[in-house]
N, CA, C and O atoms as a printed pandas DataFrame, in Angstrom:
     atom_number atom_name residue_name chain_id  residue_number  x_coord  y_coord  z_coord
0              1         N          MET        A               1   22.680   72.598   15.891
1              2        CA          MET        A               1   23.827   73.595   15.186
2              3         C          MET        A               1   24.982   73.884   16.303
3              4         O          MET        A               1   26.039   73.270   16.446
4              5         N          LEU        A               2   24.645   74.637   16.814
5              6        CA          LEU        A               2   25.525   75.109   18.739
6              7         C          LEU        A               2   26.222   74.071   18.607
7              8         O          LEU        A               2   27.176   74.206   17.839
8              9         N          LYS        A               3   26.027   72.551   19.327
9             10        CA          LYS        A               3   26.842   71.558   19.113
10            11         C          LYS        A               3   27.974   71.755   18.472
11            12         O          LYS        A               3   28.996   72.256   18.942
12            13         N          LYS        A               4   27.798   71.354   17.367
13            14        CA          LYS        A               4   28.694   71.400   15.992
14            15         C          LYS        A               4   29.896   72.508   16.059
15            16         O          LYS        A               4   31.110   72.306   16.072
16            17         N          LEU        A               5   29.116   73.845   16.099
17            18        CA          LEU        A               5   29.921   74.818   16.506
18            19         C          LEU        A               5   30.827   74.544   17.304
19            20         O          LEU        A               5   31.817   73.969   16.850
20            21         N          LEU        A               6   30.788   74.763   18.261
21            22        CA          LEU        A               6   31.211   74.409   19.742
22            23         C          LEU        A               6   32.108   73.012   19.964
23            24         O          LEU        A               6   32.971   72.984   20.842
24            25         N          PHE        A               7   31.911   72.140   19.319
25            26        CA          PHE        A               7   32.814   71.037   18.900
26            27         C          PHE        A               7   33.943   71.348   17.806
27            28         O          PHE        A               7   35.035   70.832   18.042
28            29         N          VAL        A               8   33.845   72.040   16.764
29            30        CA          VAL        A               8   34.784   72.354   15.711
30            31         C          VAL        A               8   35.130   73.660   16.587
31            32         O          VAL        A               8   36.043   74.321   16.092
32            33         N          ALA        A               9   34.685   74.083   17.579
33            34        CA          ALA        A               9   35.836   75.751   18.190
34            35         C          ALA        A               9   36.953   74.900   18.698
35            36         O          ALA        A               9   38.116   75.208   18.440
36            37         N          VAL        A              10   36.583   73.584   19.583
37            38        CA          VAL        A              10   37.123   72.772   20.999
38            39         C          VAL        A              10   38.328   72.601   19.707
39            40         O          VAL        A              10   39.376   73.233   19.843
40            41         N          VAL        A              11   38.144   71.772   18.522
41            42        CA          VAL        A              11   38.937   70.425   18.131
42            43         C          VAL        A              11   40.088   71.791   17.210
43            44         O          VAL        A              11   41.286   71.530   17.100
44            45         N          LEU        A              12   39.612   72.951   16.722
45            46        CA          LEU        A              12   40.367   74.148   16.219
46            47         C          LEU        A              12   41.234   74.791   17.039
47            48         O          LEU        A              12   42.230   75.313   16.538
48            49         N          VAL        A              13   40.961   74.876   18.694
49            50        CA          VAL        A              13   41.649   75.608   19.314
50            51         C          VAL        A              13   42.829   74.607   19.397
51            52         O          VAL        A              13   43.944   75.013   19.069
52            53         N          LEU        A              14   42.652   73.225   19.847
53            54        CA          LEU        A              14   43.506   71.965   20.349
54            55         C          LEU        A              14   44.564   71.964   18.905
55            56         O          LEU        A              14   45.771   71.746   19.004
56            57         N          ALA        A              15   43.924   72.225   17.682
57            58        CA          ALA        A              15   45.214   71.759   16.753
58            59         C          ALA        A              15   45.599   73.334   16.545
59            60         O          ALA        A              15   46.454   73.150   15.679
60            61         N          LEU        A              16   45.585   74.244   16.658
61            62        CA          LEU        A              16   46.050   75.891   16.982
62            63         C          LEU        A              16   47.090   75.500   17.985
63            64         O          LEU        A              16   48.258   75.852   17.819
64            65         N          ALA        A              17   46.747   74.839   18.943
65            66        CA          ALA        A              17   47.995   74.862   20.304
66            67         C          ALA        A              17   49.214   74.044   19.897
67            68         O          ALA        A              17   50.439   74.145   19.968
68            69         N          GLN        A              18   48.082   72.976   19.326
69            70        CA          GLN        A              18   49.460   71.349   18.497
70            71         C          GLN        A              18   50.109   72.389   17.790
71            72         O          GLN        A              18   51.218   72.610   18.276
72            73         N          GLY        A              19   49.754   73.310   16.555
73            74        CA          GLY        A              19   50.659   73.856   15.613
74            75         C          GLY        A              19   51.387   75.034   16.030
75            76         O          GLY        A              19   52.403   75.331   15.401
76            77         N          TYR        A              20   51.012   75.744   17.000
77            78        CA          TYR        A              20   51.885   76.469   17.929
78            79         C          TYR        A              20   53.175   76.063   18.299
79            80         O          TYR        A              20   54.208   76.653   17.982
80            81         N          PHE        A              21   53.087   74.919   19.059
81            82        CA          PHE        A              21   53.949   74.230   19.602
82            83         C          PHE        A              21   54.796   73.724   19.029
83            84         O          PHE        A              21   55.961   73.811   19.419
84            85         N          ILE        A              22   54.381   72.934   17.747
85            86        CA          ILE        A              22   55.173   72.695   16.677
86            87         C          ILE        A              22   56.022   73.457   15.840
87            88         O          ILE        A              22   57.059   73.064   15.305
88            89         N          TYR        A              23   55.203   75.221   15.728
89            90        CA          TYR        A              23   56.004   75.672   14.974
90            91         C          TYR        A              23   57.222   76.566   15.901
91            92         O          TYR        A              23   58.309   76.972   15.488
92            93         N          ALA        A              24   56.648   76.703   17.233
93            94        CA          ALA        A              24   57.984   77.161   18.158
94            95         C          ALA        A              24   59.066   76.373   18.260
95            96         O          ALA        A              24   60.179   76.784   17.932
96            97         N          VAL        A              25   58.873   75.267   18.685
97            98        CA          VAL        A              25   59.899   74.117   18.514
98            99         C          VAL        A              25   60.685   74.349   17.257
99           100         O          VAL        A              25   61.796   74.870   17.356
100          101         N          GLN        A              26   60.152   73.968   15.944
101          102        CA          GLN        A              26   60.773   74.296   14.765
102          103         C          GLN        A              26   61.867   75.516   14.806
103          104         O          GLN        A              26   63.014   75.415   14.370
104          105         N          HIS        A              27   61.226   76.848   15.494
105          106        CA          HIS        A              27   62.143   78.250   15.312
106          107         C          HIS        A              27   62.665   78.270   16.687
107          108         O          HIS        A              27   62.319   79.313   17.241
108          109         N          GLY        A              28   63.267   77.616   17.334
109          110        CA          GLY        A              28   64.318   77.984   18.131
110          111         C          GLY        A              28   63.859   77.650   19.562
111          112         O          GLY        A              28   64.727   77.808   20.421
112          113         N          ALA        A              29   62.542   77.178   20.016
113          114        CA          ALA        A              29   62.190   76.595   21.143
114          115         C          ALA        A              29   63.189   75.551   21.861
115          116         O          ALA        A              29   63.413   75.631   23.069
116          117         N          ILE        A              30   63.719   74.662   21.118
117          118        CA          ILE        A              30   64.514   73.022   21.808
118          119         C          ILE        A              30   65.700   73.994   22.522
119          120         O          ILE        A              30   65.975   73.767   23.700
120          121         N          ASP        A              31   66.445   75.145   21.756
121          122        CA          ASP        A              31   67.432   75.946   22.733
122          123         C          ASP        A              31   66.980   76.487   23.948
123          124         O          ASP        A              31   67.592   76.341   25.006
124          125         N          ALA        A              32   66.160   76.971   23.857
125          126        CA          ALA        A              32   65.668   77.574   24.982
126          127         C          ALA        A              32   65.335   76.441   26.121
127          128         O          ALA        A              32   65.766   76.587   27.265
128          129         N          PHE        A              33   64.502   75.240   25.727
129          130        CA          PHE        A              33   64.006   74.289   26.306
130          131         C          PHE        A              33   65.266   73.649   27.071
131          132         O          PHE        A              33   65.424   73.652   28.291
132          133         N          THR        A              34   66.288   72.999   25.935
133          134        CA          THR        A              34   67.089   72.629   26.248
134          135         C          THR        A              34   68.361   73.471   27.365
135          136         O          THR        A              34   68.967   72.884   28.261
136          137         N          GLY        A              35   68.466   74.424   27.133
137          138        CA          GLY        A              35   69.358   75.239   27.766
138          139         C          GLY        A              35   68.471   75.607   29.207
139          140         O          GLY        A              35   69.307   75.801   30.090
140          141         N          ALA        A              36   67.446   75.727   29.606
141          142        CA          ALA        A              36   66.962   75.813   30.658
142          143         C          ALA        A              36   66.645   74.466   31.783
143          144         O          ALA        A              36   66.244   74.523   32.946
144          145         N          TRP        A              37   66.975   73.338   30.985
145          146        CA          TRP        A              37   67.013   72.037   31.434
146          147         C          TRP        A              37   68.515   71.716   31.720
147          148         O          TRP        A              37   68.797   71.127   32.763
148          149         N          SER        A              38   69.649   72.137   30.691
149          150        CA          SER        A              38   70.822   72.091   31.282
150          151         C          SER        A              38   71.832   72.592   32.661
151          152         O          SER        A              38   72.679   72.056   33.376
152          153         N          SER        A              39   70.895   74.540   32.491
153          154        CA          SER        A              39   71.189   75.170   33.476
154          155         C          SER        A              39   71.083   74.565   34.452
155          156         O          SER        A              39   72.090   74.661   35.153
156          157         N          PHE        A              40   69.783   73.542   35.140
157          158        CA          PHE        A              40   69.366   73.309   36.213
158          159         C          PHE        A              40   69.807   71.891   36.624
159          160         O          PHE        A              40   69.518   71.313   37.672
160          161         N          ASN        A              41   70.733   71.337   35.373
161          162        CA          ASN        A              41   70.879   69.718   35.087
162          163         C          ASN        A              41   69.951   68.657   35.409
163          164         O          ASN        A              41   70.069   67.632   36.080
164          165         N          VAL        A              42   69.006   69.164   34.763
165          166        CA          VAL        A              42   68.003   68.282   34.643
166          167         C          VAL        A              42   68.206   67.834   33.173
167          168         O          VAL        A              42   68.699   68.445   32.225
168          169         N          ALA        A              43   67.815   66.906   33.237
169          170        CA          ALA        A              43   68.332   65.093   32.035
170          171         C          ALA        A              43   66.931   65.557   31.638
171          172         O          ALA        A              43   65.887   65.818   32.236
172          173         N          GLN        A              44   67.362   65.547   30.354
173          174        CA          GLN        A              44   65.777   65.595   29.075
174          175         C          GLN        A              44   65.635   64.025   28.938
175          176         O          GLN        A              44   66.434   63.097   28.810
176          177         N          SER        A              45   63.571   64.202   29.065
177          178        CA          SER        A              45   63.433   62.387   29.097
178          179         C          SER        A              45   64.171   62.019   27.504
179          180         O          SER        A              45   64.667   62.820   26.712
180          181         N          GLY        A              46   64.046   60.653   27.391
181          182        CA          GLY        A              46   63.654   60.252   26.278
182          183         C          GLY        A              46   62.642   60.254   25.323
183          184         O          GLY        A              46   62.980   60.106   24.148
184          185         N          TYR        A              47   61.603   60.375   25.567
185          186        CA          TYR        A              47   60.763   60.823   25.098
186          187         C          TYR        A              47   60.397   62.367   24.264
187          188         O          TYR        A              47   59.695   62.603   23.281
188          189         N          SER        A              48   61.099   63.118   25.023
189          190        CA          SER        A              48   61.146   64.770   24.886
190          191         C          SER        A              48   62.054   64.339   23.858
191          192         O          SER        A              48   61.535   64.356   22.742
192          193         N          GLN        A              49   63.060   64.020   23.887
193          194        CA          GLN        A              49   64.354   63.766   22.848
194          195         C          GLN        A              49   63.678   62.907   21.230
195          196         O          GLN        A              49   64.100   63.034   20.081
196          197         N          PHE        A              50   62.916   62.349   21.572
197          198        CA          PHE        A              50   62.066   61.648   20.383
198          199         C          PHE        A              50   61.018   62.817   19.796
199          200         O          PHE        A              50   60.945   63.032   18.586
200          201         N          VAL        A              51   60.198   63.562   20.797
201          202        CA          VAL        A              51   59.556   64.386   19.857
202          203         C          VAL        A              51   60.307   65.887   19.510
203          204         O          VAL        A              51   59.891   66.710   18.694
204          205         N          PHE        A              52   61.031   65.958   20.013
205          206        CA          PHE        A              52   61.910   67.166   19.573
206          207         C          PHE        A              52   62.982   66.710   18.100
207          208         O          PHE        A              52   63.070   67.561   17.215
208          209         N          ARG        A              53   63.643   65.553   17.949
209          210        CA          ARG        A              53   63.901   65.056   16.836
210          211         C          ARG        A              53   63.170   64.812   15.634
211          212         O          ARG        A              53   63.698   64.861   14.523
212          213         N          SER        A              54   61.705   64.492   15.875
213          214        CA          SER        A              54   60.919   64.204   15.020
214          215         C          SER        A              54   60.094   65.370   14.885
215          216         O          SER        A              54   58.996   65.366   14.328
216          217         N          ILE        A              55   60.654   66.384   15.416
217          218        CA          ILE        A              55   59.144   67.519   15.256
218          219         C          ILE        A              55   58.618   67.482   13.989
219          220         O          ILE        A              55   57.408   67.416   13.775
220          221         N          LYS        A              56   59.612   67.529   12.989
221          222        CA          LYS        A              56   58.831   68.147   11.692
222          223         C          LYS        A              56   57.771   67.275   10.989
223          224         O          LYS        A              56   57.042   67.596   10.050
224          225         N          TRP        A              57   57.878   65.576   11.944
225          226        CA          TRP        A              57   56.601   64.508   11.441
226          227         C          TRP        A              57   55.770   64.832   12.098
227          228         O          TRP        A              57   54.753   64.147   11.980
228          229         N          TRP        A              58   55.714   65.952   13.079
229          230        CA          TRP        A              58   54.256   65.754   13.850
230          231         C          TRP        A              58   53.338   67.123   13.354
231          232         O          TRP        A              58   52.402   67.575   14.014
232          233         N          TRP        A              59   53.867   67.737   11.906
233          234        CA          TRP        A              59   52.713   68.183   11.988
234          235         C          TRP        A              59   51.721   67.646   11.074
235          236         O          TRP        A              59   50.793   68.258   10.546
236          237         N          ALA        A              60   52.042   66.399   10.954
237          238        CA          ALA        A              60   50.649   65.567   10.483
238          239         C          ALA        A              60   49.427   65.228   11.454
239          240         O          ALA        A              60   48.356   64.732   11.104
240          241         N          LEU        A              61   49.747   65.539   12.546
241          242        CA          LEU        A              61   48.667   65.748   13.917
242          243         C          LEU        A              61   47.687   66.498   14.044
243          244         O          LEU        A              61   46.624   65.995   14.409
244          245         N          PRO        A              62   47.765   67.782   13.803
245          246        CA          PRO        A              62   46.875   68.507   13.702
246          247         C          PRO        A              62   46.132   68.304   11.802
247          248         O          PRO        A              62   44.904   68.223   11.796
248          249         N          ALA        A              63   46.331   68.284   11.391
249          250        CA          ALA        A              63   46.011   68.042    9.986
250          251         C          ALA        A              63   45.582   66.268   10.209
251          252         O          ALA        A              63   45.097   65.953    9.122
252          253         N          ILE        A              64   45.569   65.519   10.766
253          254        CA          ILE        A              64   44.494   64.789   11.381
254          255         C          ILE        A              64   43.509   65.142   11.829
255          256         O          ILE        A              64   42.416   64.749   11.419
256          257         N          CYS        A              65   43.685   66.042   12.861
257          258        CA          CYS        A              65   42.843   66.489   14.030
258          259         C          CYS        A              65   41.933   66.975   13.149
259          260         O          CYS        A              65   40.791   66.572   13.369
260          261         N          LEU        A              66   42.117   68.053   11.792
261          262        CA          LEU        A              66   41.301   68.464   11.030
262          263         C          LEU        A              66   40.880   67.606   10.143
263          264         O          LEU        A              66   39.723   67.683   10.556
264          265         N          LEU        A              67   40.792   66.807    9.231
265          266        CA          LEU        A              67   40.148   66.161    9.175
266          267         C          LEU        A              67   39.101   64.888    9.887
267          268         O          LEU        A              67   38.019   64.444    9.501
268          269         N          LEU        A              68   39.761   64.626   10.808
269          270        CA          LEU        A              68   38.485   63.749   11.789
270          271         C          LEU        A              68   37.577   64.956   11.949
271          272         O          LEU        A              68   36.443   64.676   11.561
272          273         N          VAL        A              69   37.664   65.918   12.288
273          274        CA          VAL        A              69   36.604   66.946   12.639
274          275         C          VAL        A              69   35.792   67.260   11.439
275          276         O          VAL        A              69   34.574   67.437   11.422
276          277         N          GLY        A              70   36.885   67.323   10.104
277          278        CA          GLY        A              70   36.171   67.272    8.844
278          279         C          GLY        A              70   35.028   66.230    8.956
279          280         O          GLY        A              70   33.880   66.471    9.330
280          281         N          PHE        A              71   35.335   65.496    8.721
281          282        CA          PHE        A              71   34.607   64.259    8.571
282          283         C          PHE        A              71   33.691   64.192    9.614
283          284         O          PHE        A              71   32.524   64.228    9.222
284          285         N          ALA        A              72   33.874   64.088   11.059
285          286        CA          ALA        A              72   32.758   64.367   12.424
286          287         C          ALA        A              72   31.626   65.252   11.885
287          288         O          ALA        A              72   30.511   64.774   12.094
288          289         N          THR        A              73   31.647   66.471   11.217
289          290        CA          THR        A              73   30.951   66.758   10.946
290          291         C          THR        A              73   30.289   67.128    9.811
291          292         O          THR        A              73   29.619   68.143    9.623
292          293         N          TRP        A              74   30.646   65.776    8.698
293          294        CA          TRP        A              74   30.211   65.777    7.409
294          295         C          TRP        A              74   29.159   64.703    7.942
295          296         O          TRP        A              74   27.970   64.932    8.165
296          297         N          ARG        A              75   29.910   63.327    8.127
297          298        CA          ARG        A              75   28.543   62.516    8.740
298          299         C          ARG        A              75   29.162   61.753   10.212
299          300         O          ARG        A              75   29.945   60.892   10.614
300          301         N          PRO        A              76   28.211   62.733   10.631
301          302        CA          PRO        A              76   28.290   62.639   12.347
302          303         C          PRO        A              76   27.260   61.740   12.970
303          304         O          PRO        A              76   26.035   61.652   12.898
304          305         N          THR        A              77   28.217   61.107   13.609
305          306        CA          THR        A              77   27.746   59.764   14.591
306          307         C          THR        A              77   28.453   60.314   16.247
307          308         O          THR        A              77   29.189   61.295   16.134
308          309         N          VAL        A              78   28.303   59.838   17.511
309          310        CA          VAL        A              78   28.678   59.957   18.254
310          311         C          VAL        A              78   29.877   59.085   18.344
311          312         O          VAL        A              78   30.549   59.845   19.041
312          313         N          PHE        A              79   30.652   58.046   18.158
313          314        CA          PHE        A              79   31.599   57.692   17.722
314          315         C          PHE        A              79   32.709   58.627   17.124
315          316         O          PHE        A              79   33.764   58.938   17.679
316          317         N          ARG        A              80   32.239   59.038   15.810
317          318        CA          ARG        A              80   33.420   60.086   15.410
318          319         C          ARG        A              80   33.475   61.505   16.115
319          320         O          ARG        A              80   34.506   62.176   16.063
320          321         N          VAL        A              81   32.395   61.923   16.745
321          322        CA          VAL        A              81   32.490   63.003   17.525
322          323         C          VAL        A              81   33.694   62.585   18.295
323          324         O          VAL        A              81   34.817   62.946   17.944
324          325         N          ILE        A              82   33.465   61.748   19.453
325          326        CA          ILE        A              82   34.246   61.444   20.393
326          327         C          ILE        A              82   35.958   61.143   20.010
327          328         O          ILE        A              82   37.038   61.613   20.367
328          329         N          LEU        A              83   35.445   59.998   19.008
329          330        CA          LEU        A              83   37.189   60.209   18.542
330          331         C          LEU        A              83   38.071   61.430   17.776
331          332         O          LEU        A              83   39.284   61.582   17.630
332          333         N          ALA        A              84   37.369   61.911   17.524
333          334        CA          ALA        A              84   37.784   63.606   17.143
334          335         C          ALA        A              84   38.685   64.299   18.232
335          336         O          ALA        A              84   39.820   64.771   18.172
336          337         N          LEU        A              85   37.632   64.170   19.396
337          338        CA          LEU        A              85   37.640   65.222   20.402
338          339         C          LEU        A              85   38.937   64.488   20.966
339          340         O          LEU        A              85   39.909   65.244   20.981
340          341         N          SER        A              86   39.206   63.126   21.462
341          342        CA          SER        A              86   39.834   62.217   22.157
342          343         C          SER        A              86   40.945   62.235   21.405
343          344         O          SER        A              86   41.933   61.978   22.092
344          345         N          PHE        A              87   41.234   62.470   20.062
345          346        CA          PHE        A              87   42.542   62.380   19.571
346          347         C          PHE        A              87   43.093   63.757   19.455
347          348         O          PHE        A              87   44.321   63.805   19.522
348          349         N          SER        A              88   42.522   64.799   19.309
349          350        CA          SER        A              88   43.059   66.123   19.461
350          351         C          SER        A              88   43.857   66.350   21.005
351          352         O          SER        A              88   45.003   66.779   21.137
352          353         N          LEU        A              89   43.002   65.975   22.021
353          354        CA          LEU        A              89   42.936   66.145   23.145
354          355         C          LEU        A              89   44.135   65.531   23.934
355          356         O          LEU        A              89   44.710   66.131   24.843
356          357         N          LEU        A              90   44.546   63.938   23.384
357          358        CA          LEU        A              90   45.670   63.151   23.769
358          359         C          LEU        A              90   47.175   63.981   22.859
359          360         O          LEU        A              90   48.296   64.234   23.300
360          361         N          GLY        A              91   46.411   64.290   21.092
361          362        CA          GLY        A              91   47.478   64.485   20.675
362          363         C          GLY        A              91   48.091   65.656   21.397
363          364         O          GLY        A              91   49.159   65.423   21.962
364          365         N          THR        A              92   47.638   66.775   21.470
365          366        CA          THR        A              92   47.854   68.274   22.354
366          367         C          THR        A              92   48.846   68.157   23.864
367          368         O          THR        A              92   49.844   68.747   24.278
368          369         N          VAL        A              93   47.765   66.823   24.499
369          370        CA          VAL        A              93   48.687   66.421   25.709
370          371         C          VAL        A              93   50.078   66.167   25.512
371          372         O          VAL        A              93   51.001   66.754   26.078
372          373         N          ALA        A              94   50.194   64.896   24.346
373          374        CA          ALA        A              94   51.559   64.028   24.214
374          375         C          ALA        A              94   52.530   65.265   23.617
375          376         O          ALA        A              94   53.700   65.333   23.995
376          377         N          LEU        A              95   52.081   66.059   22.840
377          378        CA          LEU        A              95   53.139   67.504   22.614
378          379         C          LEU        A              95   53.509   68.325   23.434
379          380         O          LEU        A              95   54.576   68.940   23.442
380          381         N          TYR        A              96   52.677   68.379   24.144
381          382        CA          TYR        A              96   52.929   69.377   25.635
382          383         C          TYR        A              96   54.140   68.688   26.328
383          384         O          TYR        A              96   55.292   69.088   26.498
384          385         N          TRP        A              97   53.383   67.271   26.752
385          386        CA          TRP        A              97   54.260   66.353   27.684
386          387         C          TRP        A              97   55.827   66.365   27.859
387          388         O          TRP        A              97   56.604   66.200   28.798
388          389         N          SER        A              98   55.959   66.738   26.028
389          390        CA          SER        A              98   57.523   66.281   25.702
390          391         C          SER        A              98   58.220   67.361   26.319
391          392         O          SER        A              98   59.440   67.203   26.366
392          393         N          ALA        A              99   57.589   68.841   26.999
393          394        CA          ALA        A              99   58.429   69.803   27.366
394          395         C          ALA        A              99   58.254   69.897   29.062
395          396         O          ALA        A              99   59.081   69.896   29.974
396          397         N          TYR        A             100   56.498   69.993   29.024
397          398        CA          TYR        A             100   56.835   70.004   30.603
398          399         C          TYR        A             100   56.361   68.732   31.470
399          400         O          TYR        A             100   55.709   68.654   32.511
400          401         N          ALA        A             101   56.768   68.060   30.887
401          402        CA          ALA        A             101   56.513   66.235   31.901
402          403         C          ALA        A             101   56.871   66.365   33.452
403          404         O          ALA        A             101   57.779   67.133   33.770
404          405         N          PRO        A             102   56.477   65.947   34.013
405          406        CA          PRO        A             102   56.884   66.610   35.876
406          407         C          PRO        A             102   58.929   66.170   35.915
407          408         O          PRO        A             102   59.802   66.778   36.534
408          409         N          SER        A             103   59.055   65.123   35.146
409          410        CA          SER        A             103   60.200   64.554   35.544
410          411         C          SER        A             103   61.448   65.688   34.729
411          412         O          SER        A             103   62.664   65.620   34.907
412          413         N          LEU        A             104   60.617   66.831   33.700
413          414        CA          LEU        A             104   61.583   67.598   33.557
414          415         C          LEU        A             104   61.750   68.927   34.514
415          416         O          LEU        A             104   62.537   69.873   34.505
416          417         N          PHE        A             105   60.806   68.608   35.219
417          418        CA          PHE        A             105   60.739   70.390   35.995
418          419         C          PHE        A             105   61.559   70.295   37.461
419          420         O          PHE        A             105   61.136   69.635   38.411
420          421         N          ILE        A             106   62.414   70.826   37.470
421          422        CA          ILE        A             106   63.172   71.513   38.393
422          423         C          ILE        A             106   63.281   70.956   39.880
423          424         O          ILE        A             106   62.438   71.553   40.550
424          425         N          GLN        A             107   63.898   70.164   40.559
425          426        CA          GLN        A             107   63.286   69.876   42.048
426          427         C          GLN        A             107   64.123   71.391   42.479
427          428         O          GLN        A             107   64.873   72.210   41.947
428          429         N          ILE        A             108   63.456   71.147   43.785
429          430        CA          ILE        A             108   63.997   72.221   44.986
430          431         C          ILE        A             108   64.262   71.497   46.291
431          432         O          ILE        A             108   64.661   72.122   47.274
């Protein structure tokens, strides 16, 4: 039972991080990111432009993560648990990579 609670808690935290990032980008963080990049003459990557342009469709990511965790707790197998955890982790990394990729850092 403790393993299930820990599993659900980890996926919920990752889904909340995804939702927070998506909400922030939809409500003005795009301007903050692009303003910071342009002030230091850092070109926005193509992947970052893609994510920022299609941010409203990224809301499917936390929903899919929650569906996967629900299915993995309802009918638990090792494969479903690993699938839910890896999909949630990779989705979170994919979102945050669009803003914090090493190519977007300021060169000193």
